[in-house]
C-alpha positions as CSV (number, residue, x, y, z in Angstrom):
1,M,-13.3,9.7,-27.2
2,N,-14.8,12.6,-25.6
3,V,-14.8,16.0,-27.2
4,D,-12.4,18.3,-25.0
5,P,-11.0,21.7,-25.3
6,K,-7.3,21.5,-25.8
7,K,-4.8,24.2,-25.1
8,T,-2.6,25.4,-28.1
9,A,1.1,25.7,-27.3
10,S,1.3,29.2,-28.9
11,N,-1.4,31.4,-27.1
12,G,-3.1,29.4,-24.6
13,Q,-6.2,29.6,-26.3
14,E,-8.6,26.7,-26.4
15,K,-9.6,25.1,-29.5
16,M,-12.1,22.2,-29.8
17,L,-11.2,19.0,-31.5
18,T,-14.0,16.6,-32.3
19,S,-13.7,12.8,-31.6
20,Q,-13.0,12.3,-35.3
21,E,-10.1,14.8,-35.3
22,Q,-8.5,13.3,-32.3
23,Q,-8.7,9.9,-33.9
24,A,-7.2,11.2,-37.1
25,L,-4.3,12.6,-35.1
26,I,-3.8,9.5,-33.1
27,N,-3.8,7.3,-36.4
28,E,-1.1,9.7,-37.7
29,V,1.1,9.3,-34.5
30,R,0.5,5.5,-35.1
31,R,1.6,5.6,-38.7
32,L,4.8,7.7,-37.6
33,I,5.8,5.2,-35.0
34,G,5.5,2.4,-37.4
35,P,5.0,-1.5,-36.7
36,L,5.3,-2.5,-33.0
37,S,5.2,-5.8,-31.3
38,G,5.1,-7.2,-27.9
39,K,4.6,-5.0,-25.0
40,A,5.4,-1.9,-27.0
41,S,2.4,-2.7,-29.3
42,I,0.2,-3.0,-26.1
43,Y,1.4,0.2,-24.6
44,C,0.6,2.2,-27.6
45,S,-3.3,2.0,-27.4
46,D,-5.2,4.9,-28.5
47,A,-5.6,6.2,-25.2
48,S,-1.9,6.1,-24.6
49,I,-1.1,7.9,-27.6
50,A,-4.1,10.6,-26.8
51,R,-2.0,11.4,-23.7
52,Y,1.1,12.1,-25.4
53,L,-0.9,14.3,-27.9
54,R,-2.5,16.0,-25.1
55,A,0.9,16.7,-23.4
56,R,2.2,18.2,-26.7
57,N,-0.7,20.2,-27.4
58,W,-2.1,18.0,-30.2
59,N,1.1,18.4,-32.0
60,V,1.7,15.1,-33.9
61,K,5.5,15.7,-34.6
62,K,6.4,16.5,-30.8
63,A,4.0,13.9,-29.6
64,T,5.6,11.2,-31.8
65,K,9.1,12.1,-30.8
66,M,7.9,11.9,-27.0
67,L,6.4,8.6,-27.5
68,K,9.3,7.2,-29.1
69,Q,11.4,8.3,-26.5
70,T,9.3,6.5,-24.0
71,L,9.3,3.3,-25.7
72,K,13.2,3.2,-25.9
73,W,13.3,4.1,-22.3
74,R,10.8,1.3,-21.4
75,E,12.7,-1.2,-23.6
76,E,15.7,-0.4,-21.5
77,Y,14.5,0.2,-18.1
78,K,11.8,-2.3,-18.0
79,P,9.7,-0.8,-15.5
80,E,7.0,-3.3,-15.7
81,E,9.4,-5.9,-14.7
82,I,10.4,-4.1,-11.2
83,R,8.9,-6.0,-8.4
84,W,8.4,-5.2,-4.6
85,E,11.6,-7.3,-3.5
86,D,13.6,-4.9,-5.8
87,V,12.6,-1.8,-4.0
88,A,11.2,-2.8,-0.5
89,H,14.0,-1.1,1.6
90,E,13.2,2.2,-0.1
91,A,9.6,1.6,1.1
92,E,10.3,1.1,4.7
93,T,9.5,4.4,6.1
94,G,6.4,5.3,3.9
95,K,8.0,7.8,1.8
96,I,5.7,7.0,-1.0
97,Y,2.8,4.6,-1.2
98,R,-0.4,3.8,-2.9
99,T,-3.5,4.0,-0.5
100,N,-6.0,1.7,0.1
101,Y,-8.9,4.1,-1.0
102,I,-9.4,6.1,-4.1
103,D,-11.1,9.6,-4.6
104,K,-14.5,10.0,-5.5
105,H,-13.7,10.0,-9.3
106,G,-12.0,6.5,-9.1
107,R,-8.7,8.0,-9.2
108,T,-5.7,5.9,-7.2
109,V,-4.0,7.9,-4.9
110,L,-0.2,8.1,-4.0
111,V,0.8,9.5,-0.6
112,M,4.2,11.2,-0.7
113,R,6.1,12.1,2.5
114,P,9.6,13.8,1.5
115,G,10.4,14.2,5.1
116,R,10.7,10.5,5.4
117,Q,13.5,10.0,2.9
118,N,15.8,7.1,3.9
119,S,17.9,7.0,0.9
120,K,20.9,8.8,-0.6
121,S,20.6,6.6,-3.9
122,T,19.4,8.6,-6.6
123,K,18.9,5.2,-8.7
124,G,17.0,3.6,-5.9
125,Q,14.8,6.5,-5.3
126,I,13.9,6.7,-8.8
127,K,13.5,3.0,-9.3
128,Y,11.0,3.1,-6.3
129,L,9.1,6.0,-7.7
130,V,8.7,4.2,-11.1
131,Y,7.5,1.1,-9.3
132,C,4.9,3.2,-7.5
133,M,3.6,4.8,-10.7
134,E,3.2,1.5,-12.4
135,N,1.4,0.0,-9.5
136,A,-0.9,3.2,-9.4
137,I,-1.7,2.6,-12.9
138,L,-2.1,-1.1,-12.6
139,N,-5.0,-0.3,-10.1
140,L,-6.8,2.3,-12.0
141,P,-10.4,1.3,-13.0
142,P,-10.8,1.1,-16.7
143,E,-12.6,4.4,-17.2
144,Q,-9.8,6.2,-15.5
145,E,-6.4,7.1,-16.5
146,Q,-5.1,9.8,-13.8
147,M,-4.0,9.7,-10.1
148,V,-3.9,11.9,-7.2
149,W,-0.8,12.8,-5.4
150,L,-1.2,13.8,-1.6
151,I,2.2,15.1,-0.6
152,D,2.6,15.7,3.2
153,F,5.5,17.8,4.4
154,Q,5.3,17.1,8.1
155,G,8.9,16.7,9.0
156,F,10.3,18.2,6.1
157,N,13.5,20.7,5.9
158,M,16.0,21.8,3.7
159,S,18.1,18.7,4.1
160,H,15.6,16.7,2.2
161,I,16.0,18.8,-0.9
162,S,18.1,17.0,-3.6
163,I,18.6,18.9,-6.8
164,K,19.7,15.8,-8.6
165,V,16.7,13.6,-7.8
166,T,14.5,16.5,-8.2
167,R,15.9,16.9,-12.0
168,E,15.6,13.2,-12.5
169,T,12.1,12.7,-11.0
170,A,10.9,15.6,-13.2
171,H,12.3,14.2,-16.2
172,V,10.8,10.6,-15.8
173,L,7.4,12.1,-14.6
174,Q,7.1,14.4,-17.4
175,E,8.6,12.5,-20.3
176,H,7.3,8.9,-19.7
177,Y,4.2,9.3,-17.6
178,P,2.3,12.1,-19.1
179,E,-1.2,13.3,-18.5
180,R,-1.2,10.8,-15.5
181,L,-1.5,13.3,-12.8
182,G,-4.9,14.4,-12.0
183,L,-4.5,16.4,-8.9
184,A,-1.5,17.1,-6.6
185,V,-2.3,18.7,-3.1
186,L,0.9,19.8,-1.4
187,Y,-0.2,19.8,2.4
188,N,1.0,22.1,5.0
189,A,4.2,23.0,2.7
190,P,6.7,25.2,4.6
191,K,7.3,28.9,4.0
192,F,10.6,28.2,2.4
193,F,8.7,26.8,-0.7
194,E,7.8,30.4,-1.6
195,P,11.0,31.4,-3.3
196,F,10.8,28.1,-5.6
197,F,7.4,29.0,-6.3
198,M,7.9,32.7,-7.4
199,M,10.8,31.6,-9.7
200,V,9.1,28.9,-11.5
201,K,5.6,30.3,-11.8
202,P,6.1,32.1,-15.3
203,L,7.6,29.0,-16.8
204,L,4.7,26.9,-16.0
205,E,1.9,25.7,-18.5
206,P,-1.5,26.9,-17.1
207,K,-2.6,23.1,-17.6
208,T,0.1,21.8,-15.4
209,Y,-0.2,25.0,-13.1
210,N,-3.6,24.2,-12.1
211,K,-2.6,20.7,-11.4
212,V,-0.9,21.5,-8.1
213,K,-2.7,22.9,-5.2
214,F,-1.5,24.3,-1.7
215,G,-3.6,22.9,1.1
216,Y,-3.3,23.9,4.7
217,S,-5.0,21.8,7.6
218,D,-6.0,25.4,9.3
219,D,-8.1,26.3,6.1
220,Q,-11.7,25.8,5.9
221,N,-11.9,25.9,2.1
222,T,-9.2,23.1,1.9
223,K,-11.0,21.0,4.3
224,K,-14.1,21.4,2.1
225,I,-12.4,20.6,-0.9
226,M,-10.8,17.4,0.7
227,E,-14.4,16.4,1.8
228,D,-15.5,17.0,-1.7
229,L,-12.7,14.7,-3.0
230,F,-12.5,11.9,-0.6
231,D,-14.5,10.0,1.7
232,I,-13.6,11.4,5.0
233,D,-13.8,8.1,7.0
234,H,-11.1,6.5,4.5
235,L,-8.8,9.6,4.2
236,E,-5.8,9.7,6.5
237,S,-5.6,12.1,9.3
238,A,-2.8,13.8,8.1
239,F,-5.0,15.2,5.4
240,G,-8.0,16.2,7.3
241,G,-9.7,12.7,7.4
242,N,-10.9,10.2,10.1
243,D,-8.3,7.4,9.6
244,D,-5.4,7.4,11.9
245,T,-4.3,4.1,11.3
246,G,-1.1,5.0,9.8
247,F,1.5,3.3,7.5
248,D,2.5,-0.3,8.3
249,I,5.3,-1.7,6.1
250,N,4.5,-5.3,6.6
251,K,0.8,-5.0,5.6
252,Y,1.8,-2.7,2.6
253,A,4.5,-5.4,1.6
254,E,1.7,-7.9,1.4
255,R,-0.6,-5.8,-0.7
256,M,2.3,-5.1,-3.2
257,R,3.3,-8.5,-3.6
258,E,-0.2,-9.5,-4.5
259,D,-0.1,-6.6,-6.9
260,D,2.9,-8.0,-8.5
261,K,1.2,-11.2,-9.1
262,K,-1.3,-9.1,-11.4
263,I,1.3,-7.6,-13.7
264,P,1.8,-10.5,-16.3
265,S,-1.9,-10.5,-16.9
266,F,-2.1,-6.7,-17.2
267,W,0.3,-6.7,-20.0
268,T,-1.9,-8.5,-22.4
269,R,-4.0,-7.3,-25.2
270,E,-7.1,-8.0,-23.1
271,N,-6.1,-5.9,-19.9
272,S,-3.5,-3.3,-21.6
273,P,-3.2,0.0,-20.0
274,S,-5.7,1.7,-22.3
275,S,-8.2,3.4,-20.3
276,V,-10.0,6.4,-21.4
277,P,-10.6,9.2,-19.0
278,N,-14.0,9.7,-17.3
279,N,-15.7,13.0,-16.8
280,V,-13.7,14.6,-14.0
281,P,-14.3,18.2,-13.1
282,S,-12.1,20.6,-14.6
283,L,-8.9,21.4,-12.2
284,D,-9.7,25.0,-12.8
285,S,-12.7,24.3,-10.7
286,I,-10.9,22.8,-7.7
287,R,-9.7,25.8,-5.9
288,L,-8.0,25.3,-2.4
289,D,-8.4,28.9,-1.4
290,S,-11.3,31.2,-0.5
291,N,-11.2,33.2,-3.8
292,S,-13.9,30.8,-5.5
293,D,-15.4,33.5,-7.3
294,A,-12.4,34.3,-9.4
295,S,-12.4,33.8,-13.2
296,D,-10.6,30.4,-14.3
297,N,-8.7,32.5,-16.8
298,E,-7.2,35.1,-14.1
299,K,-3.6,34.5,-13.1
300,L,-3.5,32.9,-9.5
301,D,-1.8,34.9,-6.8
302,S,1.9,34.8,-6.9
303,S,2.2,33.4,-3.4
304,P,1.4,30.2,-2.0
305,D,-0.4,32.0,1.0
306,P,-4.0,31.8,-0.5
307,K,-3.9,28.1,-0.5
308,M,-3.7,27.6,-4.1
309,D,-0.6,27.6,-6.1
310,T,2.4,25.4,-7.3
311,G,6.1,25.2,-6.5
312,I,8.8,23.7,-8.5
313,I,12.6,24.6,-8.2
314,N,13.7,26.8,-11.0
315,P,16.6,25.1,-12.4
316,E,18.6,27.9,-14.1
317,E,19.2,30.2,-11.4
318,N,20.7,30.2,-7.9
319,I,18.2,30.2,-5.0
320,S,18.3,32.0,-1.7
321,V,15.9,31.1,1.1
322,N,15.3,32.5,4.6
323,E,14.6,30.5,7.5
324,G,18.0,28.9,7.9
325,G,18.0,27.5,4.3
326,K,20.3,29.8,2.5
327,N,23.4,27.8,2.7
328,A,21.8,24.7,1.7
329,I,20.9,25.8,-1.8
330,E,22.0,29.1,-2.6
331,D,24.6,27.7,-5.2
332,M,22.4,25.0,-6.6
333,H,21.1,25.1,-10.0
334,L,20.2,22.6,-12.9
335,N,21.6,22.7,-16.5
336,E,18.2,22.2,-18.0
337,K,14.6,23.7,-17.4
338,L,12.1,21.2,-16.0
339,D,9.3,21.0,-18.8
340,T,6.4,20.4,-16.9
341,S,3.8,20.4,-19.8
342,G,3.9,16.8,-20.0
343,L,2.4,15.9,-16.6
């Protein structure tokens, strides 16, 4: 494995782990997990174990516990057995889909359009999200293990917010797909995201914090970053690209059915999800604001206005917002914190 700096959980300082040190920790997790067979054995590749270790700052005990929980979840939920026909009704509006292009680092791209939500079923929404995550991983090249999310807020309003779905989504993604997110771009997020962002910012790990960026169609630096990340001729016009084809559910269904045929061979020893990350530039260097000279160690501005920040609902406090959204969520709260360190 490559030698990478790893953040410690206690003080955020970087430490260096050699490839030998990383392998020793991977071996220790494997020893603690114990003998495995079938799909569990295939899932627990060195690269997969390393993702859990990175998500828990190379703490063997915490990573082992996290991995055991995922193995239990995968045995019960069976995400690799979900097929297009099981979730097609959730996909009809194009609220989440894998694009037919990748970014310049080979990462698969998921487009998310929360304004096109078409279901009130939490179970159905999560099942489709899991299907999309599994499909994105299925289509990763061998040298890449992360994906990009492009989140388009066109048509989004307060009625699309579901605390229950938000909580369950956060749980599934952070606990069972650690280190799969390379970058998320929140494109043209509305102003009422600001209070969410302000409340959750102090709770975020710097590593996760730097994975989520705000971008705006009227911002020249955003445009430059998108051009650096994507082939503009393939990127959708909604994100500043030249492709205005739009989402076609029939064509997408054909792609997904073809992908479904690949799944059995994917879960073999030869084609297991064991990719090792390539050298993608540090997320600290991907800035969707004009303050490009700022130190990577500086705290980011507390407002999403500078085109580079992240927003997640604070689960333990009541939230009030302006622009007509107050009544929709002022009494909402979750029973547990959203631990985002595993993304």
